[in-house]
All heavy atoms as an XYZ file, in Angstrom:
775
protein
N     -38.385    -15.353     24.194
C     -39.825    -15.573     24.396
C     -40.034    -16.951     25.029
O     -39.390    -17.939     24.642
C     -40.599    -15.520     23.065
C     -42.015    -15.827     23.096
S     -42.997    -15.499     21.643
C     -42.154    -16.292     20.361
N     -40.887    -17.012     25.961
C     -41.282    -18.257     26.589
C     -41.950    -19.239     25.712
O     -42.724    -18.794     24.814
C     -42.147    -17.961     27.817
C     -42.395    -19.136     28.699
C     -43.229    -18.738     29.886
O     -42.904    -17.836     30.615
O     -44.295    -19.412     29.999
N     -41.608    -20.477     25.735
C     -42.142    -21.473     24.762
C     -43.654    -21.543     24.829
O     -44.325    -21.635     23.809
C     -41.540    -22.830     25.063
C     -42.102    -23.892     24.126
C     -41.632    -25.244     24.331
N     -42.428    -26.117     23.523
C     -41.994    -27.241     23.092
N     -40.774    -27.643     23.256
N     -42.824    -27.975     22.463
N     -44.253    -21.535     26.006
C     -45.664    -21.643     26.144
C     -46.399    -20.316     26.547
O     -47.410    -20.298     27.059
C     -46.068    -22.674     27.165
C     -45.496    -24.000     26.882
N     -45.802    -24.771     25.792
C     -44.574    -24.779     27.577
C     -45.127    -25.935     25.833
N     -44.388    -25.965     26.931
N     -45.708    -19.231     26.246
C     -46.199    -17.904     26.595
C     -47.285    -17.403     25.671
O     -47.689    -18.050     24.698
N     -47.820    -16.251     26.036
C     -48.995    -15.696     25.264
C     -48.489    -15.309     23.811
O     -49.358    -15.357     22.873
C     -49.500    -14.370     25.977
C     -50.841    -13.938     25.344
C     -48.422    -13.280     25.986
C     -51.942    -14.770     25.703
N     -47.195    -15.024     23.647
C     -46.755    -14.720     22.272
C     -46.816    -15.879     21.346
O     -47.149    -15.756     20.215
N     -46.516    -17.095     21.901
C     -46.656    -18.307     21.108
C     -48.098    -18.535     20.663
O     -48.396    -18.885     19.561
C     -46.138    -19.494     21.900
O     -46.375    -20.677     21.229
N     -49.016    -18.301     21.575
C     -50.434    -18.516     21.301
C     -50.882    -17.483     20.267
O     -51.689    -17.765     19.357
C     -51.311    -18.425     22.501
C     -51.168    -19.661     23.395
C     -50.521    -19.514     24.614
C     -51.594    -20.873     22.994
C     -50.366    -20.634     25.459
C     -51.458    -21.982     23.753
C     -50.762    -21.887     25.030
O     -50.685    -22.994     25.806
N     -50.433    -16.198     20.376
C     -50.824    -15.206     19.368
C     -50.344    -15.525     18.042
O     -51.011    -15.396     16.976
C     -50.320    -13.812     19.910
C     -51.168    -13.273     21.041
C     -50.524    -11.954     21.523
C     -52.580    -13.047     20.678
N     -49.060    -15.965     17.923
C     -48.467    -16.279     16.627
C     -49.287    -17.442     16.030
O     -49.638    -17.384     14.814
C     -47.001    -16.655     16.801
C     -46.146    -15.492     17.132
C     -46.503    -17.334     15.469
C     -44.775    -15.806     17.539
N     -49.654    -18.442     16.828
C     -50.414    -19.523     16.329
C     -51.782    -19.106     15.855
O     -52.278    -19.578     14.811
N     -52.363    -18.191     16.604
C     -53.703    -17.728     16.258
C     -53.676    -16.945     14.971
O     -54.521    -17.170     14.073
C     -54.271    -16.815     17.363
C     -55.587    -16.149     17.035
C     -56.741    -16.925     17.022
C     -55.667    -14.839     16.689
C     -57.985    -16.366     16.693
C     -56.845    -14.225     16.431
C     -58.007    -14.994     16.427
N     -52.667    -16.083     14.804
C     -52.577    -15.297     13.536
C     -52.322    -16.179     12.342
O     -52.946    -16.076     11.323
C     -51.434    -14.216     13.641
C     -51.104    -13.590     12.331
C     -51.842    -13.154     14.674
N     -51.499    -17.197     12.485
C     -51.225    -18.153     11.421
C     -52.494    -18.949     11.102
O     -52.720    -19.140      9.878
C     -50.045    -19.078     11.817
C     -48.634    -18.501     11.807
C     -47.653    -19.493     12.347
C     -48.256    -18.065     10.350
N     -53.193    -19.318     12.128
C     -54.444    -20.089     11.888
C     -55.488    -19.279     11.089
O     -56.137    -19.812     10.216
C     -54.994    -20.623     13.160
N     -55.566    -17.996     11.465
C     -56.519    -17.156     10.845
C     -56.088    -16.926      9.302
O     -56.977    -16.994      8.416
C     -56.665    -15.808     11.575
C     -57.358    -14.741     10.707
C     -57.362    -15.987     12.901
N     -54.836    -16.660      9.127
C     -54.316    -16.457      7.768
C     -54.582    -17.729      6.908
O     -54.992    -17.627      5.768
C     -52.867    -16.027      7.824
C     -52.274    -16.127      6.351
C     -52.696    -14.649      8.361
N     -54.269    -18.895      7.486
C     -54.456    -20.166      6.774
C     -55.856    -20.485      6.563
O     -56.193    -21.349      5.737
C     -53.750    -21.331      7.427
C     -52.220    -21.241      7.422
C     -51.657    -22.262      8.336
C     -51.712    -21.470      6.026
N     -56.819    -19.862      7.271
C     -58.227    -20.012      7.046
C     -58.709    -19.001      6.021
O     -59.596    -19.315      5.185
C     -59.004    -19.854      8.356
O     -58.540    -20.790      9.287
C     -60.491    -20.080      8.173
N     -58.311    -17.785      6.041
C     -58.755    -16.736      5.232
C     -58.379    -16.990      3.764
O     -59.142    -16.672      2.853
C     -58.329    -15.279      5.739
C     -58.511    -14.229      4.699
C     -59.044    -14.979      6.943
N     -57.104    -17.476      3.538
C     -56.645    -17.638      2.143
C     -57.577    -18.565      1.341
O     -57.996    -18.148      0.209
C     -55.172    -18.147      2.175
C     -54.251    -17.052      2.647
C     -54.792    -18.641      0.787
C     -52.881    -17.525      2.834
N     -57.925    -19.717      1.781
C     -58.830    -20.534      0.933
C     -60.222    -19.936      0.764
O     -60.797    -20.006     -0.317
C     -59.014    -21.886      1.715
C     -57.697    -21.906      2.576
C     -57.387    -20.521      2.887
N     -60.710    -19.303      1.808
C     -62.051    -18.624      1.669
C     -62.027    -17.518      0.630
O     -62.889    -17.314     -0.184
C     -62.532    -18.074      3.032
C     -63.197    -19.051      3.879
C     -62.602    -19.713      4.838
C     -64.663    -19.300      3.678
C     -63.265    -20.651      5.694
C     -65.281    -20.210      4.434
C     -64.574    -20.966      5.447
N     -60.878    -16.769      0.604
C     -60.723    -15.665     -0.351
C     -60.628    -16.236     -1.784
O     -61.203    -15.684     -2.672
C     -59.517    -14.848      0.019
C     -59.369    -13.674     -0.943
C     -59.979    -12.503     -0.981
C     -58.378    -13.735     -2.013
N     -59.551    -11.789     -1.951
C     -58.557    -12.420     -2.658
C     -57.440    -14.578     -2.535
C     -57.814    -12.120     -3.757
C     -56.704    -14.254     -3.571
C     -56.867    -13.055     -4.248
N     -59.860    -17.321     -1.945
C     -59.700    -17.908     -3.284
C     -61.046    -18.390     -3.817
O     -61.321    -18.249     -4.969
C     -58.741    -19.062     -3.223
C     -57.236    -18.562     -3.073
C     -56.359    -19.808     -2.941
C     -56.765    -17.786     -4.276
N     -61.794    -19.052     -2.867
C     -63.101    -19.527     -3.376
C     -64.060    -18.455     -3.664
O     -64.771    -18.435     -4.659
C     -63.728    -20.493     -2.355
C     -65.110    -20.888     -2.607
C     -62.840    -21.787     -2.188
N     -64.087    -17.414     -2.857
C     -64.988    -16.271     -3.021
C     -64.619    -15.503     -4.299
O     -65.570    -15.050     -5.023
C     -64.939    -15.355     -1.859
C     -65.772    -14.098     -1.928
C     -67.175    -14.306     -1.724
C     -65.303    -12.861     -2.121
C     -68.063    -13.257     -1.841
C     -66.137    -11.756     -2.206
C     -67.503    -11.939     -2.068
O     -68.329    -10.902     -2.119
N     -63.364    -15.268     -4.618
C     -62.968    -14.469     -5.772
C     -62.815    -15.300     -7.076
O     -62.593    -14.680     -8.128
C     -61.730    -13.641     -5.531
O     -60.635    -14.632     -5.237
C     -61.916    -12.781     -4.340
N     -62.817    -16.606     -7.009
C     -62.433    -17.472     -8.123
C     -61.166    -17.046     -8.786
O     -61.012    -16.946    -10.002
C     -63.549    -17.392     -9.126
C     -64.863    -17.833     -8.658
N     -65.289    -19.117     -8.382
C     -66.007    -17.096     -8.320
C     -66.459    -19.147     -7.953
N     -66.950    -17.940     -7.850
N     -60.125    -16.782     -7.958
C     -58.829    -16.279     -8.423
C     -58.043    -17.334     -9.143
O     -57.213    -17.019     -9.975
C     -58.015    -15.745     -7.222
N     -58.320    -18.604     -8.951
C     -57.602    -19.703     -9.545
C     -58.635    -20.631    -10.161
O     -59.782    -20.633     -9.786
C     -56.725    -20.430     -8.518
C     -55.587    -19.654     -7.894
C     -54.893    -20.444     -6.758
C     -54.516    -19.253     -8.925
N     -58.132    -21.557    -11.044
C     -59.019    -22.626    -11.505
C     -59.465    -23.547    -10.341
O     -58.663    -23.684     -9.387
C     -58.201    -23.362    -12.526
C     -57.086    -22.497    -12.856
C     -56.917    -21.568    -11.700
N     -60.616    -24.190    -10.395
C     -61.062    -25.016     -9.321
C     -60.065    -26.099     -8.858
O     -59.887    -26.349     -7.694
C     -62.259    -25.698     -9.852
C     -62.800    -24.752    -10.951
C     -61.520    -24.161    -11.553
N     -59.354    -26.732     -9.751
C     -58.335    -27.745     -9.388
C     -57.241    -27.178     -8.494
O     -56.825    -27.799     -7.507
N     -56.771    -26.015     -8.838
C     -55.731    -25.377     -8.083
C     -56.218    -24.883     -6.751
O     -55.487    -24.912     -5.761
C     -55.153    -24.150     -8.840
C     -54.545    -24.542    -10.177
C     -53.024    -24.517    -10.023
N     -52.405    -25.063    -11.203
C     -51.612    -24.332    -12.054
N     -51.364    -23.096    -11.705
N     -51.074    -24.911    -13.052
N     -57.525    -24.435     -6.711
C     -58.088    -24.008     -5.445
C     -58.118    -25.230     -4.464
O     -57.852    -25.113     -3.340
C     -59.456    -23.352     -5.605
C     -59.285    -22.008     -6.302
C     -60.188    -23.240     -4.337
C     -60.635    -21.280     -6.640
N     -58.506    -26.337     -4.946
C     -58.530    -27.547     -4.142
C     -57.182    -27.929     -3.598
O     -57.045    -28.317     -2.458
C     -59.129    -28.719     -4.937
C     -60.618    -28.671     -5.188
C     -61.035    -29.867     -6.081
C     -61.383    -28.696     -3.880
N     -56.103    -27.714     -4.436
C     -54.749    -27.940     -3.965
C     -54.365    -26.996     -2.877
O     -53.741    -27.386     -1.901
C     -53.774    -27.943     -5.111
C     -53.852    -29.079     -6.073
C     -52.873    -28.858     -7.243
C     -53.508    -30.410     -5.390
N     -54.725    -25.737     -3.098
C     -54.406    -24.749     -2.026
C     -55.156    -25.033     -0.738
O     -54.570    -24.900      0.353
C     -54.719    -23.310     -2.532
C     -54.638    -22.255     -1.479
C     -53.793    -22.958     -3.763
N     -56.418    -25.448     -0.898
C     -57.166    -25.751      0.339
C     -56.546    -26.961      1.117
O     -56.418    -26.971      2.290
C     -58.690    -26.060      0.015
C     -59.377    -24.840     -0.493
C     -59.438    -26.723      1.161
C     -60.744    -25.068     -1.032
N     -56.135    -28.018      0.313
C     -55.512    -29.160      0.950
C     -54.172    -28.757      1.646
O     -53.903    -29.195      2.710
C     -55.269    -30.266     -0.060
N     -53.398    -27.905      0.959
C     -52.155    -27.435      1.523
C     -52.310    -26.660      2.725
O     -51.611    -26.779      3.793
N     -53.310    -25.755      2.706
C     -53.654    -24.913      3.887
C     -54.095    -25.804      5.043
O     -53.832    -25.451      6.201
C     -54.677    -23.828      3.503
N     -54.812    -26.833      4.714
C     -55.348    -27.720      5.825
C     -54.170    -28.460      6.478
O     -54.151    -28.544      7.719
C     -56.342    -28.737      5.234
N     -53.267    -28.948      5.735
C     -52.092    -29.589      6.281
C     -51.266    -28.660      7.169
O     -50.880    -28.930      8.242
C     -51.224    -30.239      5.187
C     -49.885    -30.700      5.757
C     -51.943    -31.413      4.513
N     -51.050    -27.444      6.613
C     -50.291    -26.444      7.363
C     -51.056    -26.019      8.656
O     -50.499    -25.802      9.654
C     -50.034    -25.149      6.511
C     -49.051    -25.392      5.461
C     -48.965    -24.145      4.579
C     -47.636    -25.725      6.021
N     -52.400    -25.999      8.539
C     -53.201    -25.651      9.739
C     -53.067    -26.698     10.848
O     -52.895    -26.416     11.966
C     -54.624    -25.557      9.287
C     -55.709    -25.151     10.277
C     -55.882    -23.684     10.370
O     -55.300    -23.095     11.340
N     -56.528    -23.088      9.505
N     -53.007    -27.969     10.371
C     -52.774    -29.024     11.356
C     -51.488    -28.874     12.047
O     -51.326    -28.983     13.241
C     -52.925    -30.446     10.701
C     -54.341    -30.731     10.274
C     -52.428    -31.519     11.645
C     -54.470    -31.912      9.398
N     -50.390    -28.603     11.340
C     -49.098    -28.427     11.851
C     -49.012    -27.226     12.782
O     -48.405    -27.362     13.830
C     -48.032    -28.298     10.732
C     -47.832    -29.546      9.874
C     -46.897    -29.257      8.719
C     -47.399    -30.734     10.764
N     -49.711    -26.127     12.441
C     -49.722    -24.935     13.285
C     -50.367    -25.323     14.621
O     -49.925    -24.902     15.706
C     -50.401    -23.786     12.621
C     -50.784    -22.673     13.554
C     -49.514    -23.166     11.510
N     -51.498    -25.971     14.591
C     -52.231    -26.400     15.789
C     -51.367    -27.294     16.708
O     -51.360    -27.109     17.893
C     -53.578    -26.960     15.460
C     -54.605    -25.971     15.106
N     -55.536    -25.485     15.941
C     -54.868    -25.375     13.869
C     -56.300    -24.597     15.354
N     -55.904    -24.463     14.127
N     -50.764    -28.202     16.015
C     -49.941    -29.152     16.840
C     -48.780    -28.481     17.471
O     -48.453    -28.718     18.669
C     -49.380    -30.250     15.894
C     -50.346    -31.392     15.438
C     -49.672    -32.296     14.456
C     -50.859    -32.100     16.663
N     -48.085    -27.544     16.787
C     -46.946    -26.885     17.320
C     -47.289    -25.746     18.310
O     -46.773    -25.756     19.445
C     -46.102    -26.267     16.193
C     -44.867    -25.644     16.661
N     -43.837    -26.332     17.167
C     -44.577    -24.316     16.757
C     -42.887    -25.460     17.540
N     -43.261    -24.250     17.286
N     -48.186    -24.821     17.932
C     -48.424    -23.634     18.771
C     -49.431    -23.878     19.877
O     -49.331    -23.221     20.889
C     -48.872    -22.508     17.894
C     -47.693    -21.953     17.039
C     -47.654    -22.245     15.736
C     -46.705    -21.128     17.666
C     -46.661    -21.743     14.955
C     -45.758    -20.656     16.871
C     -45.580    -20.959     15.552
N     -50.440    -24.787     19.665
C     -51.420    -24.958     20.696
C     -51.301    -26.256     21.509
O     -51.505    -26.148     22.724
C     -52.849    -24.934     20.046
C     -53.097    -23.601     19.355
C     -53.468    -23.612     17.979
C     -53.030    -22.421     19.947
C     -53.702    -22.422     17.236
C     -53.260    -21.190     19.257
C     -53.575    -21.162     17.973
N     -50.902    -27.291     20.876
C     -50.702    -28.558     21.617
C     -49.244    -28.788     22.010
O     -48.977    -29.627     22.745
C     -51.175    -29.751     20.785
C     -52.666    -29.748     20.426
C     -53.009    -30.844     19.453
C     -53.461    -29.780     21.633
N     -48.340    -27.942     21.513
C     -46.925    -27.968     21.869
C     -46.315    -29.313     21.553
O     -45.581    -29.842     22.442
C     -46.673    -27.532     23.309
C     -47.311    -26.229     23.669
N     -46.822    -25.043     23.091
C     -48.344    -25.882     24.386
C     -47.581    -24.083     23.565
N     -48.552    -24.591     24.458
N     -46.698    -29.862     20.424
C     -46.153    -31.205     20.009
C     -45.315    -30.974     18.798
O     -45.787    -30.329     17.791
C     -47.244    -32.153     19.743
C     -48.097    -32.440     20.958
C     -46.710    -33.495     19.107
C     -49.282    -33.370     20.754
N     -44.108    -31.410     18.789
C     -43.266    -31.441     17.583
C     -42.500    -32.809     17.570
O     -42.767    -33.648     18.431
C     -42.362    -30.327     17.470
C     -41.524    -30.105     18.740
O     -41.606    -30.974     19.626
O     -40.820    -29.023     18.852
N     -41.627    -32.989     16.608
C     -40.938    -34.296     16.530
C     -39.773    -34.430     17.493
O     -39.059    -35.383     17.386
C     -40.572    -34.539     15.104
C     -41.724    -34.822     14.186
C     -42.220    -33.892     13.341
C     -42.424    -36.018     14.322
C     -43.285    -34.107     12.490
C     -43.552    -36.311     13.536
C     -43.959    -35.375     12.648
N     -39.565    -33.454     18.387
C     -38.621    -33.605     19.411
C     -39.184    -34.006     20.720
O     -38.521    -34.183     21.755
C     -37.793    -32.289     19.651
O     -38.716    -31.282     20.044
C     -37.068    -31.933     18.364
N     -40.540    -34.236     20.727
C     -41.223    -34.692     21.890
C     -40.937    -36.130     22.212
O     -40.425    -36.822     21.337
C     -42.741    -34.436     21.761
O     -43.164    -35.176     20.608
C     -43.118    -32.971     21.615
N     -41.348    -36.648     23.326
C     -41.107    -38.090     23.565
C     -41.679    -39.016     22.568
O     -42.704    -38.605     21.839
C     -41.759    -38.252     24.974
C     -41.788    -36.989     25.580
C     -41.984    -35.971     24.449
N     -41.076    -40.181     22.504
C     -41.484    -41.130     21.480
C     -43.014    -41.493     21.533
O     -43.649    -41.693     20.496
C     -40.682    -42.443     21.664
C     -40.861    -43.492     20.713
C     -40.011    -44.674     20.997
C     -40.373    -45.817     20.128
N     -39.555    -47.029     20.491
N     -43.554    -41.504     22.703
C     -45.003    -41.894     22.871
C     -45.860    -40.937     22.159
O     -46.878    -41.331     21.576
C     -45.408    -41.944     24.339
C     -44.701    -43.083     25.116
C     -43.289    -42.660     25.581
O     -42.985    -41.446     25.589
O     -42.497    -43.574     25.954
N     -45.562    -39.587     22.177
C     -46.393    -38.585     21.471
C     -46.346    -38.811     20.001
O     -47.378    -38.700     19.299
C     -45.862    -37.225     21.896
C     -46.283    -36.833     23.250
O     -47.065    -37.421     23.930
N     -45.646    -35.735     23.778
N     -45.137    -39.056     19.434
C     -45.040    -39.296     18.093
C     -45.761    -40.582     17.556
O     -46.400    -40.591     16.551
C     -43.560    -39.372     17.609
C     -43.363    -39.667     16.166
C     -42.889    -38.028     17.946
N     -45.618    -41.603     18.408
C     -46.395    -42.853     18.066
C     -47.947    -42.568     18.075
O     -48.666    -43.103     17.299
C     -45.972    -43.969     19.059
C     -46.905    -45.159     18.903
C     -44.567    -44.398     18.832
N     -48.380    -41.788     19.069
C     -49.764    -41.477     19.206
C     -50.197    -40.656     17.948
O     -51.311    -40.882     17.375
C     -50.127    -40.701     20.441
N     -49.342    -39.692     17.471
C     -49.740    -38.933     16.305
C     -49.818    -39.816     15.106
O     -50.706    -39.676     14.263
C     -48.742    -37.815     16.103
C     -48.800    -36.610     17.007
C     -47.686    -35.662     16.776
C     -50.120    -35.924     16.783
N     -48.848    -40.756     14.908
C     -48.872    -41.693     13.772
C     -50.076    -42.542     13.815
O     -50.742    -42.757     12.812
C     -47.549    -42.471     13.713
C     -47.599    -43.619     12.695
C     -46.335    -41.591     13.445
N     -50.440    -43.039     14.968
C     -51.632    -43.906     15.107
C     -52.860    -43.153     14.703
O     -53.737    -43.634     14.001
C     -51.734    -44.428     16.495
C     -52.946    -45.315     16.775
C     -53.009    -46.532     16.178
C     -53.926    -44.926     17.587
C     -54.035    -47.420     16.375
C     -55.051    -45.730     17.825
C     -55.103    -46.960     17.225
N     -52.945    -41.871     15.146
C     -54.114    -41.038     14.864
C     -54.165    -40.750     13.319
O     -55.243    -40.783     12.739
C     -53.957    -39.624     15.524
O     -53.916    -39.856     16.987
C     -55.118    -38.760     15.230
N     -53.002    -40.551     12.679
C     -52.959    -40.348     11.275
C     -53.444    -41.597     10.526
O     -54.171    -41.511      9.577
N     -53.057    -42.766     11.013
C     -53.452    -44.066     10.360
C     -54.937    -44.176     10.485
O     -55.671    -44.597      9.519
C     -52.709    -45.255     10.900
C     -53.234    -46.610     10.464
C     -51.185    -45.162     10.533
N     -55.502    -43.955     11.675
C     -56.937    -44.084     11.850
C     -57.757    -43.161     10.995
O     -58.745    -43.512     10.345
C     -57.306    -43.874     13.364
C     -56.937    -45.021     14.281
C     -57.332    -44.601     15.743
C     -57.661    -46.283     13.862
N     -57.269    -41.921     10.858
C     -57.890    -40.903     10.025
C     -57.851    -41.379      8.554
O     -58.874    -41.247      7.831
C     -57.250    -39.554     10.185
C     -57.682    -38.799     11.495
C     -56.843    -37.547     11.556
C     -59.137    -38.471     11.469
N     -56.692    -41.855      8.145
C     -56.583    -42.333      6.738
C     -57.553    -43.481      6.527
O     -58.176    -43.531      5.447
C     -55.148    -42.779      6.529
C     -54.922    -43.390      5.115
C     -54.888    -42.553      4.025
C     -54.837    -44.748      4.977
C     -54.713    -43.098      2.800
C     -54.686    -45.331      3.749
C     -54.598    -44.507      2.602
N     -57.657    -44.405      7.463
C     -58.567    -45.524      7.270
C     -60.052    -45.112      7.198
O     -60.804    -45.552      6.386
C     -58.395    -46.565      8.316
C     -57.100    -47.418      8.229
C     -56.883    -48.265      9.516
C     -57.089    -48.224      7.022
N     -60.353    -44.170      8.127
C     -61.825    -43.750      8.122
C     -62.144    -42.960      6.904
O     -63.148    -43.117      6.269
C     -62.061    -42.900      9.387
C     -62.114    -43.743     10.624
S     -62.619    -42.903     12.098
C     -61.332    -41.736     12.355
N     -61.291    -41.904      6.527
C     -61.540    -41.126      5.419
C     -61.512    -41.919      4.138
O     -62.415    -41.850      3.243
C     -60.690    -39.816      5.360
C     -60.870    -39.064      4.046
C     -60.986    -38.988      6.537
N     -60.454    -42.651      3.993
C     -60.258    -43.517      2.801
C     -61.376    -44.567      2.677
O     -61.936    -44.750      1.575
N     -61.769    -45.193      3.775
C     -62.866    -46.135      3.712
C     -64.224    -45.462      3.328
O     -64.991    -46.055      2.568
N     -64.425    -44.308      3.804
C     -65.670    -43.577      3.539
C     -65.634    -43.293      1.975
O     -66.674    -43.472      1.325
C     -65.812    -42.308      4.339
O     -65.822    -42.637      5.610
N     -64.505    -42.767      1.461
C     -64.443    -42.496      0.014
C     -64.685    -43.775     -0.792
O     -65.381    -43.789     -1.788
C     -63.198    -41.823     -0.355
C     -63.161    -40.390     -0.154
C     -62.260    -39.759      0.701
C     -64.083    -39.571     -0.835
C     -62.244    -38.314      0.881
C     -64.101    -38.209     -0.683
C     -63.193    -37.593      0.181
N     -64.063    -44.857     -0.357
C     -64.120    -46.173     -1.020
C     -65.609    -46.544     -1.085
O     -66.176    -46.991     -2.136
C     -63.279    -47.187     -0.323
C     -63.202    -48.494     -1.035
C     -63.731    -48.870     -2.200
C     -62.536    -49.673     -0.468
N     -63.513    -50.165     -2.439
C     -62.722    -50.676     -1.448
C     -61.832    -49.866      0.681
C     -62.201    -51.969     -1.242
C     -61.331    -51.206      0.871
C     -61.490    -52.206     -0.116
N     -66.307    -46.471      0.023
C     -67.737    -46.914      0.077
C     -68.557    -46.042     -0.829
O     -69.424    -46.545     -1.565
C     -68.221    -46.908      1.513
C     -67.574    -48.034      2.276
C     -69.749    -47.010      1.588
C     -67.790    -47.976      3.882
N     -68.392    -44.666     -0.739
C     -69.156    -43.750     -1.531
C     -68.947    -43.909     -3.011
O     -69.896    -43.876     -3.803
C     -68.959    -42.305     -1.035
C     -69.307    -42.056      0.397
S     -70.996    -42.517      0.821
C     -71.877    -41.191     -0.031
N     -67.699    -44.172     -3.384
C     -67.365    -44.324     -4.828
C     -68.003    -45.638     -5.298
O     -68.627    -45.716     -6.417
C     -65.898    -44.277     -5.043
C     -65.376    -42.873     -4.879
C     -65.510    -44.777     -6.432
C     -63.870    -42.713     -4.877
N     -67.858    -46.714     -4.474
C     -68.488    -47.930     -4.912
C     -70.037    -47.889     -4.972
O     -70.608    -48.417     -5.974
C     -68.098    -49.019     -3.862
C     -68.604    -50.416     -4.249
O     -68.210    -50.866     -5.350
O     -69.406    -51.033     -3.467
N     -70.637    -47.167     -4.041
C     -72.084    -47.039     -4.105
C     -72.470    -46.139     -5.316
O     -73.477    -46.475     -6.077
C     -72.600    -46.281     -2.832
C     -72.684    -47.160     -1.580
C     -73.049    -46.364     -0.449
C     -73.767    -48.278     -1.810
N     -71.698    -45.159     -5.673
C     -71.985    -44.365     -6.852
C     -71.849    -45.206     -8.093
O     -72.763    -45.083     -8.965
C     -71.012    -43.191     -6.884
C     -71.174    -42.362     -8.146
N     -72.238    -41.525     -8.349
C     -70.458    -42.162     -9.236
C     -72.157    -40.948     -9.512
N     -71.047    -41.408    -10.116
N     -70.898    -46.025     -8.159
C     -70.730    -46.909     -9.358
C     -71.895    -47.937     -9.482
O     -72.383    -48.282    -10.547
C     -69.398    -47.656     -9.372
C     -68.207    -46.721     -9.606
C     -66.920    -47.399     -9.423
O     -66.845    -48.533     -8.933
N     -65.834    -46.715     -9.845
N     -72.348    -48.450     -8.337
C     -73.427    -49.463     -8.328
C     -74.697    -48.791     -8.651
O     -75.646    -49.454     -9.278
C     -73.487    -50.151     -6.957
C     -72.386    -51.071     -6.716
C     -72.426    -51.596     -5.330
N     -71.318    -52.431     -4.918
C     -71.360    -53.785     -4.810
N     -72.525    -54.344     -4.986
N     -70.283    -54.346     -4.533
N     -74.946    -47.530     -8.302
C     -76.181    -46.883     -8.564
C     -76.277    -46.215     -9.873
O     -77.363    -45.838    -10.299
C     -76.462    -45.848     -7.468
C     -76.599    -46.417     -6.054
S     -77.950    -47.473     -5.831
C     -79.323    -46.330     -5.867
N     -75.173    -46.002    -10.538
C     -75.179    -45.331    -11.843
C     -75.847    -46.151    -12.885
O     -75.651    -47.429    -12.949
C     -73.718    -45.061    -12.292
N     -76.591    -45.510    -13.734
C     -77.327    -46.238    -14.713
C     -76.628    -46.119    -16.079
O     -76.093    -45.209    -16.444
C     -78.781    -45.764    -14.873
C     -79.463    -46.056    -13.535
C     -79.472    -46.417    -15.991
C     -80.911    -45.582    -13.507
């Protein structure tokens, strides 16, 4: 199979759909306790990112060094933005609590 062929995109699409349907089904049916459902959602989200990077963007860790550095930089920026947002919201919640 060709690396960037239609088969690669179809495999990526099917994996993306499955990784989307599983968390929705778990939330809809309440099949697991809420804490476990959150873990499954987080795991599916990480796998979803990896599927998109590999099958749609054709990026893996054998790509040139610049691509890996760009991915790490993106990850650091996301961590700072999301972590900073949580930090601010938690601090505001503590300051506003009576």
